Backbone as a chain_set.jsonl record, in Angstrom:
{"seq": "MVLTGLLALFLLGDAVVRGGWGPMLLLAPWVLLGLWVVYQISFVSHVRVTGEGVLVQNLLRRTAFGWSQVRDIDLRWQLVFSLQDGTDLTSFGGPAHARPRRSRMRDEDARTVPTGFRDLADIRDRWQAADVTADQAIRRSWDWKALGALGVILVCAVVSVWLVEAS", "coords": {"N": [[112.783, 128.998, 122.234], [113.358, 131.059, 123.908], [110.872, 131.625, 125.024], [110.452, 129.26, 126.481], [112.562, 129.432, 128.287], [111.782, 131.751, 129.651], [109.409, 130.829, 130.8], [110.452, 128.851, 132.523], [111.955, 130.506, 134.216], [109.863, 132.034, 135.308], [108.439, 129.996, 136.685], [110.35, 129.21, 138.6], [110.722, 131.642, 139.926], [108.144, 132.015, 140.936], [108.083, 129.877, 142.727], [109.953, 130.806, 144.59], [108.626, 133.081, 145.599], [106.27, 131.959, 146.682], [107.161, 129.87, 148.357], [109.778, 130.235, 149.212], [113.441, 130.25, 149.162], [114.495, 127.707, 149.653], [112.519, 125.634, 148.893], [112.439, 126.372, 146.182], [115.021, 125.729, 145.308], [114.854, 122.993, 145.532], [113.025, 122.411, 143.538], [114.253, 123.375, 141.261], [116.129, 121.611, 139.776], [114.35, 119.954, 138.345], [112.846, 121.652, 136.741], [114.939, 122.717, 135.236], [115.775, 120.376, 133.995], [113.604, 119.864, 132.291], [113.855, 122.141, 130.649], [116.361, 121.609, 129.508], [115.764, 119.292, 128.025], [113.894, 120.287, 126.15], [115.559, 122.093, 124.806], [117.492, 120.332, 123.713], [115.93, 118.73, 122.007], [114.78, 120.605, 120.284], [116.681, 122.53, 119.315], [119.396, 121.762, 119.04], [120.216, 119.933, 117.026], [121.887, 120.056, 113.939], [123.376, 120.898, 110.726], [126.538, 121.479, 109.559], [128.208, 122.794, 106.943], [131.229, 122.888, 105.228], [134.077, 123.841, 103.203], [135.815, 121.73, 103.444], [134.413, 119.579, 104.484], [131.705, 118.009, 106.3], [129.786, 118.552, 109.252], [127.575, 116.843, 111.173], [125.156, 117.11, 113.563], [123.093, 115.247, 115.482], [120.872, 115.43, 117.876], [122.421, 114.216, 120.623], [124.573, 113.139, 119.345], [127.425, 113.404, 117.307], [128.688, 113.594, 114.002], [131.388, 113.802, 111.914], [132.868, 114.362, 108.746], [134.922, 114.199, 105.804], [134.582, 115.476, 102.436], [135.336, 113.505, 100.632], [134.47, 111.178, 101.725], [131.85, 110.891, 101.105], [129.323, 109.262, 99.326], [126.841, 109.791, 98.178], [124.298, 112.323, 98.207], [121.136, 112.975, 99.403], [117.699, 114.016, 99.508], [115.281, 112.98, 101.322], [112.794, 112.774, 103.458], [114.307, 114.156, 105.155], [117.655, 115.527, 105.08], [120.003, 113.3, 103.738], [123.044, 111.691, 104.009], [124.941, 109.485, 102.179], [127.482, 107.425, 103.03], [130.937, 106.386, 102.464], [131.532, 104.132, 103.973], [129.309, 102.599, 103.859], [127.138, 103.335, 105.386], [124.129, 105.202, 105.977], [123.519, 108.482, 106.775], [121.196, 110.266, 108.378], [120.201, 113.553, 108.73], [118.935, 115.388, 111.323], [118.728, 118.115, 111.711], [119.024, 119.475, 109.341], [118.248, 120.683, 105.981], [114.872, 120.056, 105.028], [112.351, 118.051, 103.465], [109.566, 119.615, 102.39], [106.0, 119.926, 102.448], [104.223, 120.897, 99.52], [102.972, 124.203, 99.174], [99.582, 125.209, 99.281], [98.204, 127.464, 97.593], [95.838, 129.583, 96.426], [96.02, 132.085, 95.587], [98.321, 132.678, 94.186], [99.752, 132.528, 90.923], [99.774, 129.558, 89.057], [101.873, 129.074, 87.321], [104.007, 130.438, 88.31], [105.641, 129.081, 90.154], [107.869, 128.511, 92.852], [111.087, 127.151, 93.667], [111.26, 124.886, 96.335], [112.696, 125.652, 99.561], [114.194, 123.61, 100.806], [115.085, 122.045, 98.632], [116.664, 123.891, 97.287], [118.672, 124.271, 99.214], [119.708, 121.668, 99.256], [120.751, 121.561, 96.654], [122.766, 123.516, 96.893], [124.442, 122.266, 98.784], [125.15, 119.946, 97.389], [126.56, 121.159, 95.281], [128.774, 122.182, 96.676], [129.903, 119.771, 97.497], [130.588, 118.587, 95.045], [132.414, 120.45, 94.138], [134.452, 120.185, 95.878], [137.77, 119.959, 97.161], [140.275, 117.515, 96.383], [141.779, 117.056, 98.546], [140.146, 117.089, 100.704], [139.786, 114.918, 102.636], [139.029, 114.002, 105.152], [138.621, 111.647, 107.72], [135.801, 109.601, 108.755], [134.371, 110.61, 111.684], [132.904, 109.834, 114.686], [131.253, 111.064, 117.52], [130.285, 112.041, 120.868], [128.203, 114.645, 122.23], [129.752, 116.082, 124.537], [129.6, 118.285, 126.252], [126.844, 118.796, 126.5], [126.055, 116.353, 127.606], [127.48, 116.514, 130.004], [126.201, 118.703, 131.213], [123.668, 117.548, 131.511], [124.352, 115.519, 133.31], [125.072, 117.03, 135.605], [122.606, 118.258, 136.172], [121.052, 115.959, 136.711], [122.378, 114.928, 138.972], [121.868, 117.009, 140.788], [119.082, 116.734, 140.857], [118.81, 114.2, 142.043], [119.94, 114.771, 144.541], [118.064, 116.639, 145.447], [115.774, 115.002, 145.675], [116.708, 113.254, 147.62], [117.048, 115.03, 149.776], [114.385, 115.799, 150.239], [113.256, 113.357, 150.952], [114.703, 112.822, 153.256], [113.805, 114.676, 155.039]], "CA": [[113.636, 128.716, 123.368], [113.228, 132.197, 124.809], [109.63, 131.441, 125.776], [110.667, 128.177, 127.434], [113.405, 129.985, 129.344], [110.965, 132.662, 130.461], [108.506, 129.997, 131.589], [111.25, 128.27, 133.605], [112.253, 131.596, 135.153], [108.619, 132.338, 136.006], [108.147, 128.922, 137.633], [111.296, 129.287, 139.72], [110.394, 132.864, 140.668], [106.916, 131.735, 141.669], [108.447, 129.014, 143.854], [110.606, 131.65, 145.598], [107.607, 133.943, 146.208], [105.297, 131.177, 147.456], [107.725, 128.96, 149.359], [111.118, 130.614, 149.652], [114.578, 129.779, 148.379], [114.683, 126.257, 149.851], [111.693, 124.873, 147.952], [112.826, 126.673, 144.797], [116.215, 124.946, 144.991], [114.43, 121.603, 145.372], [112.312, 122.314, 142.263], [115.088, 123.851, 140.149], [116.643, 120.585, 138.852], [113.303, 119.401, 137.493], [112.555, 122.678, 135.742], [116.098, 122.768, 134.344], [115.754, 119.157, 133.18], [112.642, 120.118, 131.218], [114.46, 123.124, 129.75], [117.439, 120.911, 128.795], [115.142, 118.393, 127.046], [113.342, 121.124, 125.075], [116.695, 122.61, 124.04], [118.098, 119.244, 122.944], [115.026, 118.271, 120.945], [114.395, 121.661, 119.355], [117.668, 123.462, 118.787], [120.778, 121.296, 118.954], [120.518, 119.245, 115.772], [122.229, 120.955, 112.841], [124.342, 120.464, 109.723], [127.493, 122.533, 109.238], [128.887, 122.444, 105.697], [132.398, 123.71, 104.918], [134.782, 123.404, 102.002], [136.544, 120.49, 103.729], [133.526, 118.468, 104.819], [130.414, 118.237, 106.937], [129.555, 118.143, 110.631], [126.154, 116.612, 111.412], [124.845, 116.82, 114.952], [121.742, 114.762, 115.72], [120.679, 115.397, 119.323], [123.668, 114.139, 121.384], [125.573, 112.437, 118.545], [128.064, 114.197, 116.249], [129.428, 112.868, 112.976], [132.127, 114.709, 111.032], [133.526, 113.63, 107.669], [135.352, 114.961, 104.644], [133.757, 115.27, 101.238], [135.708, 112.265, 99.944], [133.765, 110.063, 102.38], [130.446, 110.932, 100.695], [128.957, 108.59, 98.077], [125.68, 110.45, 97.599], [123.518, 113.188, 99.09], [119.753, 112.91, 98.953], [116.715, 114.662, 100.366], [114.023, 112.226, 101.425], [112.078, 113.726, 104.309], [115.39, 114.953, 105.713], [118.9, 115.395, 104.337], [120.637, 112.012, 103.986], [124.372, 111.498, 103.437], [125.38, 108.1, 102.031], [128.924, 107.486, 103.244], [131.735, 105.339, 101.841], [131.543, 102.913, 104.788], [128.05, 101.893, 103.65], [126.071, 103.829, 106.252], [123.367, 106.387, 105.593], [123.409, 109.38, 107.918], [120.082, 111.198, 108.263], [120.461, 114.719, 109.575], [117.687, 115.909, 111.871], [118.699, 119.567, 111.724], [119.335, 120.052, 108.039], [117.086, 120.98, 105.145], [113.871, 118.999, 105.034], [111.377, 118.033, 102.383], [108.321, 120.21, 102.886], [104.83, 119.796, 101.59], [103.99, 122.098, 98.706], [101.919, 125.093, 99.664], [98.367, 125.266, 98.475], [97.773, 128.859, 97.572], [95.037, 129.911, 95.253], [96.286, 133.489, 95.262], [99.438, 132.784, 93.251], [99.617, 131.909, 89.617], [100.364, 128.222, 89.06], [103.108, 129.059, 86.534], [105.068, 131.141, 89.032], [106.065, 128.261, 91.294], [109.267, 128.647, 93.241], [111.716, 125.926, 94.147], [111.247, 124.876, 97.798], [113.963, 125.958, 100.213], [114.943, 122.376, 101.039], [115.755, 121.631, 97.397], [117.746, 124.859, 97.036], [119.765, 123.938, 100.138], [120.306, 120.433, 98.751], [121.563, 121.907, 95.482], [123.973, 124.199, 97.385], [125.313, 121.274, 99.424], [125.705, 119.112, 96.31], [127.564, 121.956, 94.577], [129.986, 122.194, 97.508], [130.462, 118.424, 97.462], [131.211, 118.364, 93.744], [133.523, 121.383, 93.969], [135.407, 119.983, 96.97], [139.142, 119.595, 96.849], [140.6, 116.11, 96.634], [142.435, 116.991, 99.854], [139.108, 117.062, 101.741], [139.638, 113.483, 102.884], [138.895, 113.769, 106.583], [137.967, 110.374, 108.027], [134.519, 109.69, 109.455], [134.549, 110.61, 113.143], [131.647, 109.889, 115.442], [131.51, 111.387, 118.924], [129.142, 112.502, 121.657], [128.215, 116.044, 122.649], [130.136, 115.921, 125.932], [129.121, 119.431, 127.035], [125.428, 118.569, 126.802], [125.986, 115.236, 128.543], [127.943, 117.028, 131.293], [125.104, 119.499, 131.781], [122.654, 116.59, 131.945], [124.86, 114.87, 134.516], [124.958, 117.966, 136.734], [121.178, 118.4, 136.467], [120.581, 114.719, 137.338], [122.933, 114.872, 140.329], [121.071, 117.951, 141.588], [117.752, 116.152, 141.036], [118.94, 113.131, 143.043], [120.156, 115.429, 145.837], [116.79, 117.231, 145.893], [114.919, 113.903, 146.122], [117.283, 112.762, 148.874], [116.735, 116.015, 150.816], [112.96, 115.727, 150.542], [113.023, 112.075, 151.646], [115.357, 112.867, 154.568], [113.116, 115.594, 155.974]], "C": [[113.516, 129.842, 124.389], [111.969, 132.044, 125.66], [109.77, 130.335, 126.826], [111.527, 128.647, 128.589], [112.639, 130.935, 130.244], [109.972, 131.898, 131.327], [109.246, 129.361, 132.771], [111.574, 129.322, 134.657], [111.016, 131.981, 135.952], [108.305, 131.279, 137.06], [109.065, 128.972, 138.843], [111.048, 130.528, 140.561], [109.137, 132.687, 141.495], [107.199, 130.846, 142.878], [109.125, 129.818, 144.957], [109.562, 132.481, 146.332], [106.695, 133.137, 147.128], [105.929, 130.361, 148.577], [109.081, 129.346, 149.895], [112.189, 129.963, 148.788], [114.784, 128.268, 148.504], [113.842, 125.432, 148.905], [112.042, 125.138, 146.485], [114.046, 125.853, 144.4], [115.893, 123.461, 144.845], [113.707, 121.381, 144.038], [113.203, 122.61, 141.054], [115.615, 122.738, 139.242], [115.588, 120.049, 137.895], [112.91, 120.393, 136.397], [113.709, 122.759, 134.738], [116.192, 121.522, 133.466], [114.771, 119.311, 132.019], [113.189, 121.093, 130.193], [115.551, 122.482, 128.902], [116.848, 120.018, 127.7], [114.577, 119.189, 125.867], [114.468, 121.657, 124.197], [117.294, 121.523, 123.16], [117.218, 118.823, 121.771], [114.831, 119.346, 119.869], [115.544, 122.366, 118.651], [119.053, 122.891, 118.511], [121.123, 120.692, 117.599], [120.771, 120.254, 114.657], [123.206, 120.277, 111.88], [125.231, 121.661, 109.424], [128.323, 122.065, 108.044], [130.029, 123.419, 105.479], [133.02, 123.206, 103.619], [135.495, 122.08, 102.187], [135.63, 119.302, 103.992], [132.274, 118.937, 105.528], [130.48, 117.803, 108.386], [128.047, 118.04, 110.81], [125.988, 116.319, 112.897], [123.37, 116.475, 115.045], [121.595, 114.534, 117.218], [122.032, 115.348, 120.034], [124.813, 113.522, 120.583], [126.095, 113.34, 117.436], [128.802, 113.275, 115.286], [130.068, 113.897, 112.057], [132.845, 113.869, 109.978], [133.908, 114.588, 106.558], [134.499, 114.622, 103.437], [134.105, 113.982, 100.508], [135.02, 111.044, 100.553], [132.307, 109.954, 101.938], [130.275, 110.216, 99.357], [127.82, 109.317, 97.378], [125.03, 111.326, 98.666], [122.107, 113.219, 98.529], [118.859, 113.645, 99.949], [115.454, 113.822, 100.311], [113.087, 113.111, 102.216], [113.07, 114.647, 104.983], [116.633, 114.702, 104.865], [119.601, 114.098, 104.734], [121.976, 111.979, 103.257], [124.648, 110.009, 103.371], [126.9, 108.124, 102.061], [129.624, 106.276, 102.64], [131.75, 104.046, 102.654], [130.224, 102.159, 104.723], [126.901, 102.37, 104.52], [125.38, 105.032, 105.623], [123.163, 107.217, 106.846], [122.294, 110.377, 107.636], [120.32, 112.346, 109.218], [119.141, 115.343, 110.011], [117.596, 117.423, 111.73], [118.976, 120.227, 110.398], [118.081, 120.401, 107.269], [116.138, 119.783, 105.122], [112.941, 119.155, 103.838], [110.058, 118.541, 102.942], [107.193, 119.942, 101.913], [104.682, 121.043, 100.739], [102.844, 122.917, 99.286], [100.744, 125.072, 98.711], [97.835, 126.678, 98.552], [97.025, 129.13, 96.284], [95.303, 131.349, 94.794], [97.393, 133.629, 94.217], [99.112, 132.08, 91.943], [100.345, 130.562, 89.637], [101.69, 128.182, 88.3], [104.281, 129.668, 87.297], [105.504, 130.367, 90.282], [107.545, 128.482, 91.579], [109.783, 127.304, 93.734], [111.71, 125.967, 95.67], [112.647, 125.068, 98.382], [114.817, 124.716, 100.425], [115.705, 121.917, 99.805], [116.866, 122.603, 97.008], [118.944, 124.575, 97.937], [120.473, 122.665, 99.7], [121.201, 120.717, 97.557], [122.855, 122.616, 95.911], [124.953, 123.215, 98.007], [125.937, 120.367, 98.374], [126.781, 119.861, 95.522], [128.865, 122.014, 95.365], [130.682, 120.846, 97.475], [131.211, 118.195, 96.153], [132.405, 119.281, 93.502], [134.621, 121.179, 95.022], [136.766, 119.554, 96.436], [139.355, 118.106, 97.101], [141.309, 115.954, 97.979], [141.432, 116.965, 101.003], [138.792, 115.617, 102.089], [139.614, 113.142, 104.376], [138.124, 112.467, 106.818], [136.642, 110.616, 108.747], [134.789, 109.577, 110.949], [133.181, 110.751, 113.799], [131.988, 110.14, 116.906], [130.214, 111.832, 119.579], [129.296, 113.983, 121.958], [128.474, 116.046, 124.161], [129.689, 117.091, 126.803], [127.668, 119.234, 127.444], [125.265, 117.414, 127.781], [126.468, 115.648, 129.932], [126.877, 117.851, 131.981], [123.987, 118.592, 132.279], [123.086, 115.893, 133.229], [124.724, 115.755, 135.744], [123.493, 118.115, 137.143], [120.655, 117.149, 137.17], [121.124, 114.553, 138.75], [122.156, 115.807, 141.25], [119.672, 117.406, 141.843], [117.785, 115.041, 142.081], [119.129, 113.722, 144.427], [118.84, 116.031, 146.33], [115.828, 116.157, 146.358], [115.406, 113.389, 147.467], [116.961, 113.726, 150.019], [115.268, 115.983, 151.215], [112.64, 114.465, 151.33], [113.599, 112.114, 153.073], [114.583, 113.758, 155.562], [111.726, 115.154, 156.323]], "O": [[113.566, 129.601, 125.595], [111.99, 132.3, 126.864], [109.259, 130.468, 127.938], [111.262, 128.307, 129.743], [112.824, 130.928, 131.461], [109.723, 132.283, 132.469], [108.729, 129.335, 133.888], [111.477, 129.057, 135.855], [111.112, 132.229, 137.154], [107.948, 131.61, 138.191], [108.619, 128.797, 139.977], [111.153, 130.473, 141.787], [109.067, 133.156, 142.63], [106.613, 131.045, 143.942], [108.904, 129.55, 146.137], [109.603, 132.58, 147.558], [106.379, 133.581, 148.232], [105.318, 130.174, 149.629], [109.499, 128.836, 150.934], [111.904, 129.239, 147.834], [115.207, 127.624, 147.544], [114.383, 124.602, 148.174], [111.951, 124.24, 145.647], [114.109, 125.336, 143.285], [116.582, 122.747, 144.117], [113.77, 120.289, 143.472], [112.929, 122.141, 139.949], [115.559, 122.896, 138.023], [115.902, 119.722, 136.751], [112.671, 120.0, 135.255], [113.481, 122.857, 133.532], [116.639, 121.601, 132.322], [115.077, 118.929, 130.89], [113.008, 120.894, 128.991], [115.662, 122.773, 127.711], [117.361, 119.983, 126.582], [114.764, 118.804, 124.713], [114.344, 121.671, 122.972], [117.575, 121.763, 121.985], [117.715, 118.588, 120.67], [114.73, 119.03, 118.684], [115.399, 122.764, 117.495], [119.823, 123.521, 117.784], [122.217, 120.92, 117.081], [119.988, 121.181, 114.448], [123.78, 119.231, 112.182], [124.739, 122.734, 109.076], [129.046, 121.072, 108.124], [129.834, 124.633, 105.537], [132.532, 122.25, 103.017], [135.758, 121.375, 101.213], [136.011, 118.155, 103.759], [131.838, 120.079, 105.387], [131.137, 116.818, 108.722], [127.324, 119.018, 110.625], [126.604, 115.394, 113.427], [122.506, 117.293, 114.732], [122.127, 113.567, 117.764], [122.737, 116.357, 120.048], [125.922, 113.397, 121.102], [125.318, 113.965, 116.714], [129.45, 112.311, 115.693], [129.387, 114.753, 111.492], [133.366, 112.796, 110.279], [133.301, 115.646, 106.39], [133.788, 113.617, 103.417], [133.25, 113.417, 99.826], [135.002, 109.979, 99.936], [131.603, 109.03, 102.347], [130.973, 110.509, 98.385], [127.815, 109.453, 96.154], [125.192, 111.098, 99.865], [121.902, 113.458, 97.339], [119.242, 113.862, 101.098], [114.658, 113.932, 99.379], [112.62, 114.12, 101.688], [112.738, 115.776, 105.345], [116.664, 113.789, 104.04], [119.777, 113.823, 105.921], [122.044, 112.206, 102.049], [124.598, 109.328, 104.395], [127.535, 108.763, 101.222], [128.989, 105.265, 102.34], [131.958, 102.971, 102.092], [130.034, 101.183, 105.449], [125.789, 101.854, 104.402], [125.974, 105.776, 104.842], [122.688, 106.711, 107.862], [122.427, 111.234, 106.762], [120.61, 112.128, 110.395], [118.336, 115.77, 109.184], [116.494, 117.964, 111.637], [119.149, 121.445, 110.345], [116.983, 120.416, 107.825], [116.574, 118.634, 105.189], [112.776, 120.242, 103.286], [109.503, 117.951, 103.869], [107.409, 119.756, 100.716], [104.988, 122.142, 101.201], [101.876, 122.373, 99.818], [100.9, 124.935, 97.498], [97.1, 127.032, 99.475], [97.545, 128.92, 95.189], [94.851, 131.76, 93.726], [97.401, 134.589, 93.447], [98.297, 131.159, 91.891], [101.438, 130.464, 90.196], [102.544, 127.348, 88.599], [105.436, 129.426, 86.946], [105.706, 130.957, 91.343], [108.358, 128.621, 90.665], [109.016, 126.44, 94.16], [112.11, 126.974, 96.253], [113.647, 124.692, 97.771], [116.034, 124.763, 100.245], [116.841, 121.454, 99.911], [117.89, 122.193, 96.463], [120.09, 124.628, 97.491], [121.699, 122.585, 99.762], [122.297, 120.166, 97.46], [123.92, 122.346, 95.356], [126.159, 123.314, 97.785], [127.124, 120.051, 98.456], [127.794, 119.275, 95.14], [129.945, 121.906, 94.784], [131.91, 120.779, 97.431], [132.326, 117.674, 96.148], [133.31, 118.931, 92.745], [135.605, 121.919, 95.047], [136.88, 118.884, 95.409], [138.683, 117.512, 97.945], [141.425, 114.842, 98.493], [141.828, 116.833, 102.161], [137.678, 115.143, 101.868], [140.129, 112.104, 104.791], [137.096, 112.223, 106.186], [136.398, 111.699, 109.277], [135.355, 108.592, 111.423], [132.415, 111.667, 113.499], [132.89, 109.514, 117.463], [129.184, 111.979, 118.922], [130.408, 114.511, 121.939], [127.539, 116.016, 124.961], [129.425, 116.9, 127.99], [127.302, 119.473, 128.595], [124.434, 117.481, 128.687], [125.924, 115.183, 130.934], [126.664, 117.721, 133.186], [123.419, 118.831, 133.345], [122.276, 115.699, 134.135], [124.31, 115.289, 136.805], [123.178, 118.099, 138.333], [119.891, 117.261, 138.129], [120.408, 114.084, 139.636], [121.823, 115.433, 142.374], [119.128, 117.593, 142.932], [116.884, 114.951, 142.916], [118.542, 113.233, 145.393], [118.534, 115.94, 147.519], [115.12, 116.364, 147.343], [114.601, 113.116, 148.357], [116.636, 113.283, 151.121], [114.939, 116.125, 152.393], [111.844, 114.499, 152.269], [113.04, 111.506, 153.986], [114.706, 113.596, 156.776], [111.041, 115.827, 157.093]]}, "num_chains": 1, "name": "protein.A"}
């Protein structure tokens, strides 16, 4: 993300040097839109596990639920929560099933458990040790801050197109 931010800063700085502040302000929404997309795809999705339940954020969608709402937890290619309402929730930002490494340098007997399976075991342990009071209902919502930022960027992009067309 730092490299993407530096690239965006370089592009905007280059626009100021070559064309001035006006052209840079016309280009800024498009550069910021690209930065927003990279951030959303690469960094936003995550799984937050607590003693009371789980918060899963997949891109712009958030789902929070208590441990009593979970029927099963599995690791296919990504972490999957099977919920009591019959839905399966795949988490884009959680532990993932990785291919085994092919290393001829290590002894075959000294294999370690992949990180994804260790994380799955930790999450299952929390689920099984959860209090019966962890009965938070399933709540689905949108990431309103990210959508607000997208809205501001799109409004600025429309204004920049309108200014270019008007001149």
